[in-house]
FIKEKOL-296769 format. One record per residue: residue in one letter; x, y, z of N, C-alpha, C, O in turn. Coordinates in steps of 0.2 Angstrom, whole numbers, m for minus. Layout:
<sites>
SITE  code   n_c1   n_c2   n_c3  ca_c1  ca_c2  ca_c3   c_c1   c_c2   c_c3   o_c1   o_c2   o_c3
SITE     a      X      Y      Z      X      Y      Z      X      Y      Z      X      Y      Z
...
</sites>
This chain:
<sites>
SITE  code   n_c1   n_c2   n_c3  ca_c1  ca_c2  ca_c3   c_c1   c_c2   c_c3   o_c1   o_c2   o_c3
SITE     x     90     m9    m92     82     m8    m91     80    m13    m86     82    m19    m86
SITE     x     76    m11    m82     73    m15    m76     69    m21    m79     65    m20    m84
SITE     x     70    m27    m76     66    m33    m79     59    m33    m75     58    m30    m70
SITE     x     55    m36    m79     48    m37    m76     48    m41    m70     52    m46    m70
SITE     x     44    m40    m65     44    m44    m59     38    m48    m59     32    m46    m61
SITE     x     38    m55    m58     33    m60    m57     31    m61    m50     34    m65    m47
SITE     x     26    m57    m48     24    m57    m41     17    m59    m39     13    m58    m44
SITE     x     16    m61    m33      9    m63    m31      7    m57    m26     10    m55    m22
SITE     x      1    m55    m28     m2    m49    m23     m2    m51    m16     m3    m57    m14
SITE     x     m1    m46    m11     m1    m48     m4     m7    m51     m2     m7    m55      3
SITE     x    m13    m50     m5    m19    m52     m2    m19    m60     m3    m24    m63      0
SITE     x    m15    m63     m8    m15    m70     m9     m9    m73     m5     m8    m79     m7
SITE     x     m6    m70      0     m1    m73      3     m4    m78      9      0    m82     12
SITE     x    m10    m77     11    m13    m81     16    m12    m78     23    m14    m81     28
SITE     x    m10    m72     23     m9    m69     30    m13    m63     31    m15    m61     37
SITE     x    m15    m59     26    m19    m53     26    m25    m53     22    m25    m57     17
SITE     x    m30    m50     24    m36    m49     20    m38    m42     19    m36    m38     23
SITE     x    m41    m40     14    m43    m33     12    m49    m32     17    m52    m36     20
SITE     x    m50    m25     19    m47    m20     16    m40    m18     19    m38    m21     24
SITE     x    m37    m13     16    m30    m11     18    m31     m7     25    m37     m5     27
SITE     x    m26     m7     29    m19     m9     27    m18    m16     30    m21    m18     35
SITE     x    m13    m19     27    m10    m25     30     m5    m22     36     m2    m18     34
SITE     x     m6    m25     41     m2    m23     47      3    m28     50      1    m34     51
SITE     x      9    m26     50     15    m30     54     17    m26     60     19    m20     59
SITE     x     17    m29     66     18    m25     72     22    m30     77     21    m36     77
SITE     x     26    m27     81     29    m30     86     35    m26     88     37    m21     85
SITE     x     39    m28     93     45    m24     96     51    m24     91     51    m28     86
SITE     x     55    m19     91     61    m18     87     65    m24     88     67    m27     83
SITE     x     66    m26     95     70    m32     96     67    m37    101     63    m35    105
SITE     x     68    m43    100     67    m48    105     72    m48    110     78    m48    109
SITE     x     70    m46    117     75    m45    122     75    m50    127     80    m53    129
SITE     x     69    m52    130     68    m58    134     62    m62    132     57    m59    128
SITE     x     61    m68    135     55    m72    133     49    m68    136     44    m68    132
SITE     x     49    m65    142     43    m62    145     41    m56    141     35    m55    139
SITE     x     46    m52    139     45    m46    135     42    m48    128     37    m44    126
SITE     x     44    m53    125     42    m55    118     35    m57    119     31    m55    115
SITE     x     33    m61    123     27    m64    124     22    m59    126     16    m59    124
SITE     x     24    m54    130     19    m49    132     17    m45    126     12    m42    125
SITE     x     22    m43    122     21    m39    116     17    m42    111     13    m39    108
SITE     x     18    m49    110     14    m53    106      7    m53    108      2    m52    104
SITE     x      6    m54    114     m1    m54    117     m5    m48    116    m10    m48    114
SITE     x     m1    m42    117     m4    m36    116     m6    m34    109    m11    m32    107
SITE     x     m1    m36    104     m3    m36     97     m9    m40     95    m13    m38     91
SITE     x     m9    m46     97    m14    m51     95    m21    m48     98    m26    m48     94
SITE     x    m21    m45    104    m27    m42    106    m30    m36    102    m35    m34    102
SITE     x    m25    m33     98    m27    m27     94    m28    m30     87    m29    m25     82
SITE     x    m29    m36     86    m31    m39     79    m25    m40     75    m26    m41     69
SITE     x    m19    m39     77    m13    m40     73    m12    m47     71    m11    m51     76
SITE     x    m11    m49     65    m10    m56     63     m3    m58     61     m1    m64     61
SITE     x      1    m53     60      8    m54     58     12    m50     63     13    m44     64
SITE     x     16    m54     68     20    m52     73     27    m51     71     30    m56     69
SITE     x     30    m46     72     38    m45     71     42    m44     77     39    m42     82
SITE     x     48    m46     76     53    m44     81     60    m45     78     61    m50     75
SITE     x     65    m41     80     71    m41     77     75    m46     81     76    m46     88
SITE     x     78    m51     78     82    m57     81     89    m55     81     93    m56     86
SITE     x     92    m53     75     98    m50     74     98    m43     72     94    m41     68
SITE     x    102    m39     76    101    m32     75    108    m29     72    113    m29     76
SITE     x    108    m26     66    114    m23     63    114    m16     67    110    m12     65
SITE     x    120    m15     70    121     m9     74    127     m5     71    132     m8     69
SITE     x    127      1     71    132      5     69    139      4     73    144      4     70
SITE     x    138      4     79    144      4     84    144     m3     88    139     m5     90
SITE     x    150     m6     88    150    m12     92    149    m10    100    150     m5    102
SITE     x    146    m15    103    145    m14    110    138    m13    112    135    m13    117
SITE     x    134    m11    106    127    m10    107    123    m16    107    126    m21    105
SITE     x    117    m16    109    113    m23    109    112    m25    102    109    m21     98
SITE     x    115    m30    100    114    m33     93    110    m39     92    110    m43     88
SITE     x    105    m39     97    100    m44     96    101    m50    100    107    m52    102
SITE     x     96    m54    102     97    m60    106     99    m66    102    102    m71    105
SITE     x     98    m66     96    101    m72     92     95    m77     92     90    m76     93
SITE     x     98    m83     90     93    m89     88     89    m91     94     83    m93     93
SITE     x     91    m90    101     86    m91    106     79    m88    105     74    m90    107
SITE     x     80    m82    102     74    m78    101     69    m81     97     63    m80     97
SITE     x     71    m85     92     67    m88     87     62    m93     91     57    m95     89
SITE     x     65    m96     96     61   m101    101     55    m97    104     49   m100    104
SITE     x     57    m91    106     51    m87    109     46    m85    104     40    m85    105
SITE     x     48    m84     98     44    m82     92     39    m88     91     33    m87     90
SITE     x     42    m94     91     38   m100     90     33   m100     95     27   m102     94
SITE     x     35    m99    101     30   m100    107     24    m94    106     19    m96    108
SITE     x     26    m88    104     21    m83    103     16    m85     98     10    m84     98
SITE     x     19    m89     93     14    m91     87      9    m96     90      4    m96     88
SITE     x     12   m101     94      8   m106     97      3   m103    102     m3   m105    102
SITE     x      5    m99    106      0    m96    111     m5    m91    109    m11    m91    112
SITE     x     m3    m87    104     m8    m82    102    m10    m82     95    m14    m78     93
SITE     x     m8    m87     91    m11    m88     85     m9    m83     80    m12    m82     74
SITE     x     m3    m80     81      0    m75     76      5    m78     71      8    m83     73
SITE     x      5    m75     66     11    m77     61     17    m73     63     16    m68     67
SITE     x     23    m75     62     29    m72     64     34    m71     59     35    m74     54
SITE     x     38    m65     60     42    m63     55     48    m59     58     48    m57     63
SITE     x     54    m59     54     60    m56     57     64    m54     51     63    m56     45
SITE     x     70    m50     53     74    m48     48     80    m53     47     82    m56     52
SITE     x     82    m54     41     88    m58     39     93    m54     36     92    m50     31
SITE     x     99    m56     37    105    m52     34    110    m57     31    116    m55     29
SITE     x    109    m64     31    114    m68     29    111    m75     28    105    m76     29
SITE     x    114    m79     24    112    m86     23    110    m90     29    105    m93     30
SITE     x    115    m89     35    114    m93     41    107    m90     44    103    m95     47
SITE     x    105    m84     44     99    m82     47     93    m85     43     88    m87     46
SITE     x     94    m85     37     88    m89     33     87    m96     35     81    m98     36
SITE     x     92   m100     36     92   m107     38     89   m107     45     85   m112     46
SITE     x     91   m103     49     88   m103     56     81   m101     56     77   m105     59
SITE     x     79    m97     52     72    m95     52     68   m100     49     62   m102     51
SITE     x     70   m104     44     66   m109     41     66   m115     46     60   m118     46
SITE     x     71   m116     50     71   m121     55     66   m120     60     62   m125     63
SITE     x     64   m114     62     60   m112     67     53   m110     65     49   m107     69
SITE     x     52   m111     59     45   m109     56     43   m102     55     37   m100     56
SITE     x     48    m98     54     46    m91     53     42    m90     47     43    m94     42
SITE     x     37    m86     47     32    m86     41     34    m81     36     32    m82     30
SITE     x     38    m76     38     39    m71     33     46    m68     35     47    m67     41
SITE     x     50    m66     30     56    m62     32     57    m56     28     54    m55     23
SITE     x     61    m51     31     62    m45     27     70    m44     27     74    m46     31
SITE     x     72    m40     22     79    m38     21     80    m31     23     76    m27     21
SITE     x     84    m29     28     85    m23     30     88    m18     25     91    m20     20
SITE     x     88    m12     27     91     m6     22     98     m7     21    101     m6     16
SITE     x    102     m9     26    109    m10     26    111    m16     21    116    m15     17
SITE     x    107    m21     22    108    m27     18    106    m26     10    110    m29      6
SITE     x    101    m23      9     98    m21      3    104    m18     m2    104    m19     m8
SITE     x    108    m14      2    113    m10     m2    119    m15     m4    124    m13     m8
SITE     x    119    m21     m2    125    m26     m3    122    m31     m8    119    m36     m5
SITE     x    124    m31    m14    121    m36    m19    124    m43    m17    120    m48    m19
SITE     x    130    m44    m15    133    m50    m13    128    m54     m7    127    m60     m8
SITE     x    126    m50     m2    122    m53      3    115    m54      1    112    m59      3
SITE     x    112    m50     m3    106    m51     m6    106    m58    m10    101    m62    m10
SITE     x    111    m59    m14    111    m65    m18    112    m71    m14    109    m76    m15
SITE     x    116    m70     m8    117    m76     m4    110    m78      0    108    m83      0
SITE     x    106    m72      2    100    m74      5     95    m77     m1     91    m81      1
SITE     x     95    m74     m7     91    m77    m12     92    m84    m13     87    m88    m14
SITE     x     98    m86    m13    100    m93    m15     98    m97     m9     95   m103    m10
SITE     x     98    m95     m3     96    m99      3     88   m100      3     86   m104      6
SITE     x     85    m95      0     77    m95      0     75    m99     m7     69   m100     m7
SITE     x     79   m101    m11     77   m104    m17     73   m110    m15     75   m114    m11
SITE     x     68   m112    m19     63   m117    m18     59   m117    m12     57   m122     m9
SITE     x     59   m111     m9     54   m110     m3     48   m106     m5     48   m103    m10
SITE     x     43   m106     m1     37   m102     m2     36    m96      2     31    m94      3
SITE     x     42    m95      6     41    m90     11     41    m83      8     45    m81      4
SITE     x     36    m78     10     36    m71      8     42    m67     10     45    m68     15
SITE     x     44    m63      6     50    m59      7     49    m51      6     46    m50      1
SITE     x     50    m47     11     50    m40     10     57    m37     10     61    m39     13
SITE     x     57    m32      5     64    m29      5     64    m21      6     60    m17      3
SITE     x     67    m19     11     67    m12     13     72     m8      8     76    m11      5
SITE     x     70     m2      7     74      2      3     81      3      6     82      3     12
SITE     x     86      4      1     93      5      4     93     12      8     89     16      7
SITE     x     99     13     11     99     19     16     99     25     11     97     30     14
SITE     x    102     25      6    102     31      1     97     30     m4     95     24     m6
SITE     x     94     35     m7     89     35    m12     91     32    m19     91     36    m24
SITE     x     93     26    m19     95     23    m25     90     18    m28     90     12    m25
SITE     x     86     20    m32     80     16    m34     82      9    m38     80      4    m37
SITE     x     88     10    m42     90      4    m45     93     m1    m41     92     m7    m42
SITE     x     96      1    m35     99     m4    m30     93     m8    m27     94    m14    m26
SITE     x     88     m4    m25     82     m7    m22     79    m12    m27     77    m18    m25
SITE     x     78    m10    m33     75    m14    m39     79    m20    m40     77    m26    m40
SITE     x     86    m19    m40     91    m25    m41     90    m30    m35     90    m36    m37
SITE     x     89    m28    m29     88    m33    m24     81    m37    m25     81    m43    m24
SITE     x     76    m34    m27     70    m37    m29     70    m42    m34     68    m47    m34
SITE     x     74    m40    m40     75    m44    m45     79    m51    m43     77    m56    m46
SITE     x     84    m50    m39     88    m56    m37     84    m61    m33     84    m67    m35
SITE     x     79    m59    m29     74    m63    m26     69    m66    m31     68    m72    m30
SITE     x     67    m62    m35     62    m65    m40     65    m70    m45     62    m75    m47
SITE     x     71    m69    m46     75    m73    m51     76    m81    m48     76    m85    m52
SITE     x     75    m81    m41     76    m88    m38     69    m91    m37     68    m96    m34
SITE     x     64    m88    m39     57    m90    m38     53    m87    m33     47    m90    m32
SITE     x     55    m82    m29     52    m79    m24     46    m75    m27     48    m69    m30
SITE     x     40    m77    m27     35    m73    m30     30    m69    m25     27    m64    m26
SITE     x     30    m71    m19     27    m68    m13     32    m62    m11     36    m63     m6
SITE     x     32    m57    m15     38    m52    m14     35    m45    m13     30    m43    m17
SITE     x     38    m41     m9     35    m34     m8     41    m30     m6     47    m32     m5
SITE     x     40    m23     m5     45    m18     m4     42    m15      3     36    m14      4
SITE     x     47    m12      6     46     m8     12     49     m1     12     55     m1     11
SITE     x     45      4     12     48     11     11     49     13     19     45     14     22
SITE     x     56     14     21     57     16     27     61     22     28     64     24     33
SITE     x     62     26     22     65     32     22     72     32     21     75     26     21
SITE     x     76     37     20     83     37     18     87     42     22     84     47     25
SITE     x     93     40     23     98     44     27     98     51     24     99     52     18
SITE     x     98     56     29     99     63     26    104     67     30    104     66     37
SITE     x    108     70     27    114     74     30    111     81     33    114     84     37
SITE     x    105     83     30    102     89     32     97     88     38     95     82     40
SITE     x     96     93     42     92     93     48     85     93     46     82     97     43
SITE     x     81     87     47     74     86     45     70     84     52     73     83     57
SITE     x     64     84     51     59     83     56     60     75     58     60     74     64
SITE     x     61     71     53     61     64     54     68     61     55     73     64     54
SITE     x     68     55     58     74     51     58     77     50     51     83     50     50
SITE     x     73     48     47     75     47     40     70     51     35     64     51     36
SITE     x     73     53     30     69     57     25     64     53     21     67     48     18
SITE     x     58     54     21     53     49     18     55     49     10     54     43      7
SITE     x     56     54      7     57     54      0     52     50     m4     54     45     m7
SITE     x     46     51     m2     40     47     m5     40     46    m12     38     41    m15
SITE     x     43     51    m16     43     50    m23     47     44    m26     46     41    m31
SITE     x     52     41    m22     55     35    m24     51     29    m24     51     25    m28
SITE     x     47     29    m18     42     23    m18     37     24    m23     34     19    m26
SITE     x     35     30    m25     30     31    m30     32     29    m37     29     26    m41
SITE     x     39     31    m38     42     28    m44     42     21    m45     41     18    m50
SITE     x     44     18    m39     44     10    m39     37      8    m40     36      3    m44
SITE     x     31     11    m38     25      8    m39     23     10    m46     19      6    m49
SITE     x     25     15    m49     24     17    m56     27     11    m61     24      9    m66
SITE     x     33      9    m59     36      4    m63     34     m3    m62     33     m7    m67
SITE     x     31     m4    m56     29    m11    m54     22    m10    m51     22    m11    m45
SITE     x     17     m9    m55     10     m8    m51      8    m14    m47      4    m13    m42
SITE     x     10    m20    m49      7    m26    m45     12    m27    m39     10    m32    m35
SITE     x     17    m24    m38     21    m25    m32     18    m22    m26     17    m16    m26
SITE     x     18    m26    m21     15    m24    m14     20    m20    m11     26    m22    m10
SITE     x     18    m14     m8     22     m9     m4     20     m8      3     14     m6      4
SITE     x     24     m9      7     23     m7     14     27     m1     16     32      1     13
SITE     x     25      2     21     29      8     24     30      7     31     27      4     35
SITE     x     36      9     33     39      8     40     39     15     43     44     18     43
SITE     x     34     17     46     34     24     49     38     25     55     40     30     57
SITE     x     39     19     58     43     19     65     50     21     63     53     26     66
SITE     x     53     18     58     60     20     56     60     27     52     65     30     53
SITE     x     55     28     49     55     34     45     54     40     50     58     45     49
SITE     x     50     40     55     49     45     59     54     46     65     56     51     67
SITE     x     55     40     68     60     40     74     57     42     80     60     41     85
SITE     x     51     44     80     47     46     86     40     45     86     37     45     80
SITE     x     37     43     91     30     41     91     26     46     88     20     45     85
SITE     x     27     52     90     23     58     88     22     58     80     17     62     78
SITE     x     26     55     76     26     56     69     22     50     66     21     50     60
SITE     x     21     45     69     19     39     66     12     39     63     11     36     58
SITE     x      7     43     66      1     43     63      1     47     56     m2     45     51
SITE     x      4     53     56      4     57     50      8     53     44      6     53     38
SITE     x     13     49     46     17     45     41     13     39     38     13     38     33
SITE     x      9     36     43      5     30     41     m1     33     37     m2     29     32
SITE     x     m4     38     38     m9     41     34     m7     43     27    m10     41     22
SITE     x     m1     46     27      2     48     20      3     41     16      1     41     10
SITE     x      5     36     19      6     30     16      0     27     13     m1     25      7
SITE     x     m6     27     17    m12     25     14    m15     30      9    m18     27      4
SITE     x    m14     36      9    m16     41      4    m13     40     m2    m16     41     m8
SITE     x     m6     37     m2     m3     35     m8     m5     29    m11     m2     27    m16
SITE     x     m9     25     m8    m11     19    m10     m7     13     m9     m8      7    m12
SITE     x     m2     13     m4      2      8     m2     m2      3      2     m7      5      6
SITE     x      0     m4      2     m4     m9      5     m3    m10     12     m8    m12     16
SITE     x      3     m9     15      4    m11     22      8     m6     26     11     m1     24
SITE     x      8     m8     32     12     m4     37     16     m9     42     13    m14     44
SITE     x     22     m7     43     26    m11     48     27     m6     54     31     m1     53
SITE     x     24     m7     60     25     m3     65     28     m6     71     26    m12     73
SITE     x     32     m3     75     35     m6     81     31     m5     87     29      1     89
SITE     x     30    m10     91     25    m10     97     29    m15    102     30    m20    101
SITE     x     30    m12    108     33    m15    113     29    m15    120     25    m10    121
SITE     x     29    m20    124     25    m20    130     27    m14    135     23    m12    139
SITE     x     33    m12    134     35     m7    139     41     m2    135     47     m3    136
SITE     x     39      2    131     43      5    126     49      9    130     55      9    128
SITE     x     47     12    136     52     16    139     58     11    141     64     14    142
SITE     x     57      5    142     63      0    144     66     m3    138     70     m8    139
SITE     x     64     m2    132     66     m5    126     74     m5    125     77      1    127
SITE     x     77    m10    123     85    m10    122     87     m7    116     93     m5    115
SITE     x     82     m5    111     84     m2    105     77      2    103     72      0    103
SITE     x     79      8    100     74     12     97     68     13    101     62     13     99
SITE     x     69     15    108     63     16    112     59     21    110     53     21    112
SITE     x     61     27    107     57     33    106     52     32    101     47     36    100
SITE     x     53     27     96     48     26     91     43     20     92     40     18     87
SITE     x     43     17     98     39     11     99     33     13    102     33     17    107
SITE     x     27     10    101     21     11    104     19      5    109     21     m1    107
SITE     x     15      7    114     11      1    117      6     m2    113      4      1    108
SITE     x      4     m8    114     m1    m11    110     m8     m6    110    m11     m6    105
SITE     x     m9     m3    116    m15      1    116    m15      7    112    m19      9    108
SITE     x     m9     10    112     m8     16    107     m8     14    100    m10     17     95
SITE     x     m5      8     99     m5      5     92    m12      4     89    m14      6     84
SITE     x    m17      2     94    m24      1     92    m27      8     90    m31      8     86
SITE     x    m25     13     94    m28     20     93    m26     22     87    m30     25     83
SITE     x    m19     21     85    m17     24     79    m20     21     73    m22     24     68
SITE     x    m21     14     73    m24     11     68    m31     13     67    m34     13     61
SITE     x    m35     14     72    m42     16     72    m42     23     69    m48     25     67
SITE     x    m37     27     70    m38     34     68    m36     35     60    m38     40     57
SITE     x    m34     30     57    m32     30     50    m38     30     45    m43     26     47
SITE     x    m38     34     40    m44     34     35    m41     30     29    m37     31     26
SITE     x    m45     24     28    m43     20     23    m48     21     17    m54     21     18
SITE     x    m45     23     11    m49     25      6    m51     19      2    m47     15     m1
SITE     x    m57     17      1    m60     11     m2    m63     13     m9    m66     19     m9
SITE     x    m63      9    m14    m66     11    m20    m74     12    m20    m77      9    m16
SITE     x    m76     17    m23    m83     19    m23    m86     17    m29    m84     19    m35
SITE     x    m91     12    m29    m94      9    m35    m97     15    m39    m97     14    m46
SITE     x   m100     20    m36   m103     25    m40    m98     30    m43    m99     34    m48
SITE     x    m92     29    m41    m86     33    m44    m80     29    m44    m75     31    m40
SITE     x    m79     25    m49    m74     20    m49    m67     23    m49    m62     20    m46
SITE     x    m66     29    m51    m59     32    m52    m58     36    m46    m52     39    m46
SITE     x    m62     37    m41    m61     42    m36    m55     40    m32    m51     45    m30
SITE     x    m54     34    m30    m48     32    m26    m42     33    m30    m37     36    m27
SITE     x    m42     31    m36    m36     32    m40    m34     39    m41    m28     41    m40
SITE     x    m39     44    m42    m38     51    m42    m35     54    m36    m30     58    m36
SITE     x    m38     51    m30    m35     53    m24    m28     52    m23    m24     55    m20
SITE     x    m26     46    m25    m19     43    m25    m14     47    m29     m9     49    m27
SITE     x    m17     49    m35    m13     52    m40    m12     60    m38     m6     62    m38
SITE     x    m17     62    m34    m16     69    m32    m11     69    m26     m7     74    m25
SITE     x    m11     64    m22     m6     64    m17      1     63    m19      5     66    m17
SITE     x      1     60    m25      8     59    m28     10     66    m31     16     68    m30
SITE     x      5     70    m34      7     77    m36      9     81    m30     14     85    m31
SITE     x      6     80    m24      8     84    m19     15     83    m17     19     88    m15
SITE     x     17     77    m17     24     75    m16     29     78    m21     34     81    m19
SITE     x     27     78    m27     31     81    m32     32     88    m31     37     91    m32
SITE     x     26     91    m30     26     99    m29     31    101    m23     34    105    m23
SITE     x     30     96    m18     35     98    m12     42     97    m14     46    101    m12
SITE     x     43     92    m18     50     91    m20     53     97    m25     58     99    m24
SITE     x     48     99    m29     50    105    m33     51    111    m29     56    115    m30
SITE     x     47    112    m24     49    118    m19     55    117    m16     59    122    m15
SITE     x     57    111    m14     63    110    m10     69    112    m15     74    115    m13
SITE     x     68    109    m21     73    110    m26     74    118    m28     80    120    m29
SITE     x     69    121    m29     69    128    m30     72    132    m24     76    137    m25
SITE     x     71    130    m18     74    133    m12     82    132    m13     86    137    m11
SITE     x     84    126    m14     91    124    m15     94    129    m20    100    131    m20
SITE     x     91    129    m26     93    133    m32     94    141    m29     99    144    m31
SITE     x     89    143    m26     90    150    m24     96    151    m19     99    157    m19
SITE     x     97    146    m15    103    147    m10    109    148    m14    114    152    m13
SITE     x    110    144    m20    116    144    m24    116    151    m27    121    154    m28
SITE     x    110    153    m30    110    160    m33    112    166    m28    116    170    m30
SITE     x    111    165    m22    113    170    m17    121    170    m16    124    175    m16
SITE     x    123    164    m16    131    163    m16    134    166    m22    139    169    m21
SITE     x    131    165    m28    134    168    m34    134    175    m33    138    179    m35
SITE     x    128    178    m31    127    185    m30    133    188    m25    136    193    m27
SITE     x    134    184    m20    139    187    m15    146    186    m19    150    191    m17
SITE     x    147    181    m23    154    181    m26    154    186    m31    160    189    m32
SITE     x    149    188    m35    149    194    m40    150    200    m36    154    204    m39
SITE     x    147    201    m30    148    207    m27    156    208    m25    159    213    m25
SITE     x    159    202    m22    165    203    m20    170    204    m26    176    207    m24
SITE     x    169    202    m32    173    202    m37    171    208    m42    174    208    m48
SITE     x    166    212    m41    164    217    m45    162    215    m52    164    217    m57
SITE     x    158    209    m52    155    207    m58    148    208    m60    144    208    m55
SITE     x    146    210    m66    139    211    m67    135    206    m66    136    200    m66
SITE     x    128    207    m64    124    202    m62    122    198    m68    122    192    m68
SITE     x    120    201    m74    117    197    m80    122    196    m85    125    201    m87
SITE     x    123    190    m88    127    189    m94    122    186    m99    121    180    m99
SITE     x    119    191   m103    114    189   m107    115    183   m112    111    178   m113
SITE     x    121    183   m115    122    177   m120    122    170   m116    120    165   m119
SITE     x    125    170   m110    125    164   m106    118    162   m105    117    156   m106
SITE     x    113    166   m103    107    164   m101    103    162   m107     99    157   m107
SITE     x    104    165   m113    101    162   m119    103    155   m121     99    151   m123
SITE     x    109    154   m120    112    147   m122    109    142   m117    107    136   m118
SITE     x    109    144   m110    106    139   m105     98    138   m106     96    132   m106
SITE     x     95    143   m108     88    142   m110     86    138   m115     82    133   m115
SITE     x     90    139   m121     90    134   m126     91    127   m124     88    122   m127
SITE     x     96    126   m120     98    119   m118     92    116   m114     91    110   m115
SITE     x     89    120   m109     83    117   m105     77    116   m110     74    111   m108
SITE     x     76    120   m114     71    119   m119     72    112   m123     67    108   m124
SITE     x     78    111   m125     79    105   m128     78     99   m124     76     93   m126
SITE     x     81     99   m118     80     94   m113     73     93   m111     70     87   m110
SITE     x     69     98   m111     62     97   m110     58     93   m115     53     90   m113
SITE     x     60     93   m121     57     89   m126     57     81   m124     52     78   m126
SITE     x     62     79   m121     63     72   m119     57     70   m114     56     64   m113
SITE     x     55     75   m110     49     74   m105     42     76   m108     38     77   m104
SITE     x     42     78   m115     36     80   m118     33     86   m115     27     87   m115
SITE     x     38     91   m114     36     97   m111     36    103   m117     41    103   m120
SITE     x     30    106   m117     30    111   m123     35    117   m122     37    119   m116
SITE     x     38    119   m127     43    124   m127     41    130   m123     45    133   m119
SITE     x     35    133   m125     33    139   m122     32    138   m114     34    143   m110
SITE     x     30    132   m112     29    131   m105     36    131   m101     37    134    m96
SITE     x     41    128   m104     48    127   m102     51    134   m101     54    136    m96
SITE     x     50    138   m107     53    145   m107     50    149   m101     53    153    m98
SITE     x     43    149   m100     40    153    m95     42    151    m88     43    155    m84
SITE     x     43    145    m87     45    142    m80     52    145    m79     53    148    m73
SITE     x     56    143    m83     64    145    m82     65    152    m83     70    155    m79
SITE     x     61    156    m86     62    163    m86     60    166    m80     63    171    m77
SITE     x     55    163    m77     52    166    m70     58    164    m65     59    168    m60
SITE     x     60    158    m65     66    156    m61     72    161    m61     75    163    m56
SITE     x     74    162    m68     79    167    m69     78    174    m66     83    177    m63
SITE     x     72    176    m67     71    183    m65     71    183    m57     74    188    m55
SITE     x     69    178    m54     69    178    m47     76    178    m44     78    181    m39
SITE     x     80    174    m48     88    173    m46     91    180    m47     95    182    m43
SITE     x     90    183    m53     93    190    m54     91    195    m49     95    199    m46
SITE     x     84    195    m47     82    199    m42     86    198    m35     87    203    m32
SITE     x     87    192    m33     90    190    m27     97    193    m27    100    196    m22
SITE     x    101    192    m33    107    194    m34    108    202    m34    112    205    m31
SITE     x    103    205    m37    102    212    m37    101    215    m30    104    220    m28
SITE     x     97    212    m26     96    214    m19    103    214    m15    104    218    m11
SITE     x    107    209    m16    113    208    m13    118    214    m15    121    217    m10
SITE     x    118    216    m21    122    221    m23    119    228    m21    123    232    m19
SITE     x    113    229    m21    110    235    m18    111    236    m11    112    241     m8
SITE     x    111    230     m7    113    230      0    120    232      1    121    236      6
SITE     x    124    230     m4    131    232     m3    132    240     m4    136    243     m1
SITE     x    128    243     m9    128    250    m11    126    254     m5    129    259     m3
SITE     x    120    251     m1    118    255      4    123    255     10    123    260     13
SITE     x    127    250     11    132    250     16    137    255     15    140    258     19
SITE     x    139    256      8    144    260      6    142    267      7    146    272      9
SITE     x    136    269      7    133    276      8    133    277     15    131    283     17
</sites>
């Protein structure tokens, strides 16, 4: 069973003020001093108070640009002094933490690859013990909620209370619109378990392309999440990493101005909460449709197998036992028996019809 988290709301970290969203922005990577300072200047002019840049970059293949390393922290320091921004970067080891503390980094985050490694998370947590630096934890690359929670627990256990999560989407083997599958329901479940935990969204890594950033950012706000981490580069076309998903400072400003932020209405205190709950239902409905579509694909394969082996479509006794089993399982979710029967009988009828169409198609071919 997950442990309770003792966290401080993001509004009390000293970096962000309401209303939402809290915004962290800056280039994917620190590349040169000139590039970093130009990007910081652009973000500051758009009202960004928390400036990000990757100093160490975990890359899949060797030989790719893996970050400038510690020298980039000096550039970050200079950006902080010249433009009055707070600064943050990703850490993936104890050494990274110590370097960040030495150069006055204001916030760190743990990346998706590191979150999946409890040994590294524990190492980072120990290095952060007795510090007051805020930490954000990205979801692991696969949709494993317990692994995500476990990383948060390790940090909380050493006294990190300025703690939050970043939803950046999950690796998908299927062809989808985005670079990473949002699977919003995972973050929604995290919010359900830990209502006080601050959640950011990383639409840049989720979308992978500039054209998707607005819709993903708006969805995040509609779900009631507190913040956004968006990549902004002074010259995205020349970026050494993730060029397609980075915005100029001007475009970042336009994106933020386009977002609709839902604020509580005194005359209708529950209106925002209802909007957020409905957005969650929309995500669940989408997940249901995806699951039903996957089920029907399997039904078609079964139909083709039955056709090839001359097997009858319906085995009544088997369906009766399956229906009884799902009714019993439905009780664990407080679902009425008649409701479960109605839903699964409808699914079964559609499945039978699909298989019947396959057999009728075979009969027509024989004629």
